[in-house]
C-alpha positions as CSV (number, residue, x, y, z in Angstrom):
1,M,-3.2,-7.4,1.6
2,N,-1.1,-10.2,0.2
3,P,-2.5,-10.7,-3.2
4,I,-1.6,-14.1,-5.1
5,I,0.9,-13.4,-8.0
6,R,0.8,-16.0,-10.6
7,E,1.3,-16.6,-14.4
8,I,-1.7,-15.7,-16.4
9,K,-3.8,-18.5,-17.8
10,K,-4.8,-18.8,-21.3
11,D,-8.5,-18.5,-20.7
12,E,-7.7,-15.2,-18.8
13,Y,-5.8,-13.6,-21.7
14,P,-9.1,-11.5,-22.8
15,V,-8.6,-9.5,-19.3
16,L,-5.6,-8.0,-20.9
17,E,-7.7,-6.0,-23.0
18,E,-9.4,-4.1,-19.7
19,F,-6.0,-3.8,-18.1
20,T,-4.7,-2.2,-21.5
21,Y,-7.3,0.4,-20.9
22,Q,-6.6,0.9,-17.3
23,A,-3.0,1.3,-18.1
24,I,-3.7,4.5,-20.2
25,Y,-2.5,7.3,-18.1
26,V,-5.2,9.9,-17.4
27,P,-3.9,13.1,-15.5
28,E,-6.2,14.2,-12.7
29,G,-9.1,16.4,-13.8
30,V,-8.9,14.9,-17.4
31,T,-11.7,12.9,-18.8
32,A,-10.6,9.2,-19.7
33,P,-10.5,8.4,-23.2
34,P,-13.5,6.5,-24.8
35,R,-13.0,2.7,-24.7
36,T,-13.0,2.9,-28.4
37,I,-9.3,3.8,-28.2
38,L,-8.9,0.0,-27.7
39,Q,-9.5,-0.5,-31.4
40,D,-6.6,1.7,-32.4
41,P,-3.8,-0.5,-33.5
42,N,-1.3,1.4,-31.2
43,I,-3.2,0.3,-28.3
44,S,-4.6,-3.0,-29.4
45,M,-1.1,-4.3,-30.3
46,Y,-0.7,-4.7,-26.3
47,F,-3.3,-7.3,-26.1
48,E,-4.4,-8.8,-29.4
49,E,-2.9,-12.2,-30.1
50,F,-1.4,-12.2,-26.7
51,G,0.3,-15.8,-26.1
52,E,0.6,-16.6,-29.6
53,S,4.4,-15.8,-29.3
54,E,6.9,-17.4,-26.9
55,D,8.1,-13.8,-26.2
56,D,4.5,-13.2,-24.7
57,H,4.9,-13.4,-20.5
58,G,2.2,-12.2,-18.1
59,L,1.4,-12.4,-14.5
60,V,-1.7,-11.5,-12.5
61,A,-2.4,-10.4,-9.1
62,L,-5.6,-12.0,-7.3
63,V,-7.3,-10.9,-4.3
64,D,-10.2,-13.0,-3.2
65,H,-10.0,-14.8,-6.5
66,Q,-10.5,-11.6,-8.5
67,I,-7.9,-10.4,-11.1
68,V,-7.0,-6.9,-9.8
69,G,-3.7,-6.4,-11.4
70,A,-1.7,-7.6,-14.3
71,I,1.9,-7.1,-15.8
72,W,2.7,-8.5,-19.1
73,A,5.6,-8.2,-21.6
74,R,6.0,-8.8,-25.2
75,I,8.3,-8.0,-28.1
76,M,6.6,-5.6,-30.1
77,N,7.2,-2.2,-31.9
78,D,5.2,-0.1,-29.4
79,Y,5.9,3.2,-27.6
80,G,8.4,1.6,-25.1
81,H,10.2,-0.1,-28.0
82,V,14.0,-0.4,-27.9
83,D,15.0,-3.5,-30.1
84,K,13.9,-6.8,-31.4
85,Q,15.4,-8.7,-28.3
86,T,13.9,-6.4,-25.5
87,P,10.4,-7.0,-24.3
88,S,8.2,-4.1,-23.8
89,L,6.4,-4.0,-20.3
90,S,2.9,-3.1,-19.6
91,M,1.1,-3.2,-16.3
92,S,-2.0,-1.6,-14.6
93,I,-3.9,-2.3,-11.2
94,L,-7.7,-1.8,-11.0
95,P,-8.2,1.7,-9.4
96,A,-9.6,0.6,-6.2
97,Y,-6.3,-1.7,-5.5
98,R,-3.8,1.1,-6.5
99,N,-1.0,2.3,-3.9
100,R,-1.2,-1.0,-1.9
101,G,2.1,-2.4,-3.2
102,I,0.6,-4.9,-5.6
103,G,2.3,-2.9,-8.6
104,S,5.7,-3.3,-6.9
105,N,5.0,-6.9,-6.3
106,L,4.1,-7.8,-10.0
107,L,7.0,-5.7,-11.2
108,K,9.5,-7.6,-9.0
109,N,8.0,-11.1,-10.0
110,M,8.1,-10.1,-13.7
111,L,11.5,-9.0,-13.6
112,R,12.7,-12.4,-12.1
113,L,10.5,-14.1,-14.7
114,L,12.2,-12.3,-17.5
115,K,15.6,-12.7,-16.2
116,D,15.0,-16.7,-15.7
117,E,13.8,-16.6,-19.3
118,G,17.1,-15.2,-20.5
119,Y,16.2,-11.8,-21.5
120,R,19.1,-9.1,-20.6
121,Q,16.8,-6.4,-20.3
122,V,13.2,-4.9,-20.4
123,S,11.8,-1.7,-21.7
124,L,8.5,0.2,-21.0
125,S,7.0,3.7,-22.0
126,V,5.6,5.8,-19.0
127,Q,4.0,9.5,-19.0
128,K,6.3,11.9,-17.1
129,A,3.6,13.0,-14.7
130,N,2.6,9.3,-13.9
131,V,3.5,8.7,-10.1
132,A,4.5,5.2,-11.4
133,V,7.9,6.5,-12.5
134,K,9.4,6.4,-9.0
135,M,8.4,2.7,-8.7
136,Y,10.1,1.8,-12.2
137,E,13.1,3.8,-11.0
138,K,13.1,2.0,-7.5
139,A,12.9,-1.5,-9.4
140,G,16.1,-0.5,-11.4
141,F,14.6,1.1,-14.8
142,D,16.6,4.0,-16.1
143,V,15.5,6.7,-18.6
144,F,16.6,5.4,-21.8
145,I,14.9,8.1,-24.0
146,E,13.3,11.3,-23.0
147,N,10.5,12.4,-25.3
148,A,8.3,15.6,-24.6
149,G,5.9,13.8,-22.7
150,D,7.1,10.5,-21.8
151,F,10.1,8.5,-20.9
152,V,11.2,5.2,-22.6
153,M,12.8,3.3,-19.5
154,L,15.0,0.4,-19.6
155,C,15.8,-2.1,-16.8
156,R,19.1,-4.4,-17.2
157,L,18.2,-7.7,-15.8
């Protein structure tokens, strides 16, 4: 499967709400939170008003003309916040398309885009138990802050 990776279009920005929900780590055997969690300001900051800042950047992965994955970065005071010059990264893949290399492909392309845009680094927050930690490490992320249940990771570009 070779997904098409491209910049997100303005009329596609609303999909980031669903991909924010998909990005919430849910351990195996645990019930996913209700979708009302998207109304929490600590969660809605990931997608609300996306595209209104020059520091908002997003890519999508398409398979058969359907968006199956998204990665986006913006400077915000979120769980992965490092400083006012470092964008925080969010990404998720629809469950049926996970473990097929789409996330790694999106990540590689986003890191290149951010470097080309002049950013020196990018951060993210990830639950320690999330298997994606290995993907982030392979892409060049290092643990910047270790909290009780999560890591803030940083990749120098």
